[in-house]
N, C-alpha and C positions, 0 to 999 in steps of 0.2 A: 544210831537210833534215828528213824525217820519220824519227823513230827507230822501229825495229821493236818490236812488242809480243810478249810471250811466249806469249799465248794469245788466242783469239777464239771467239766463237760465230757460226758461219756459217749463217745462216738462208737456205737456198736457196729463192728465190721460185718456182722452177719445180717443186719437189717436190710430188707428190700421193701419194695412198695407194698407187698402183701403181708408184711409183719408189723406188729406193734408191741411195745414193751408192756408186759403184763405185770411184772414184779421186779422190783429193784430193792435189794436189802444188803446191809452190811453184815458180814459174817459174825462179827462181835460188835454188839451195840456201842460199847465204849470206845471202840477203835475203828478208824476209817481206813485201815490198811488193806482190807480185802472186801470185795464187792461181788455180789451175784446178780446177774441180769437175766431175766427170762423173757423171751420174745415169742409170742404166739403168731401162727400163720395158718394158711390153708392146709399145709402138710404136716402140722404138728408144732412142736416147740423147740427152740434153741435155747440152751442154758450156757451162759458165758461166765467165767470166773476171772475177775480183774484183780490185780494186786498193785499196790503202790510201791514203786521202785525208784531207787536213786540211779541216775544215769549221768556220766561225765560228758559234757559238751565242750568242744574246743572253742577257745576265745581268740579272736583275731588279735594280732599284735597291737593294732591301733587302739583297742579297747582294754588292754591290760593295764593294771595300775603301775605307776612309775615309782616304785619304792627303791631306794638306794641300799637299804639294809638287806634285802633278800631278793631272790630271783622272782620275776613275775610268774603268776600262775597261768599256765597255758590251758587249763581246763576249769570249768565251773560245773559243780554238781547241781543238777536239777531233779526235782521229784515229779513223777508223772505215773499215771495208771497204764498198765500193760496187760493185755489179755493173755492169760496163762493156760486156760482150758476151754474147750468148746464141746458141748454134748448135744446131740440131735435126738430128740424124743419123738415118738409117734403119737403122743397124746398132748393135750393142751394143759397149761398151768393156769389156774384160776386165782384171782386175788383173794387173800384171806383177810 
């Protein structure tokens, strides 16, 4: 189970100088696991879907805990948003 986080920095990969975020909504109000971002621009709108995912990151030997009872953990699980879908629309999305 991934626990929800209270804040995040959403770096939209598709944003350029002519685009601005028009809408940002969580898919389910009570859960922060999925996020929809709509960015308007001169050529229409891009809609991105982001999901909160667990990802194992390697830990350097120097930073691993020195417990004698068990083997040190070579990986630490971190939670971060990852873009899963990207849709290009020919029309703009307006704030409701």
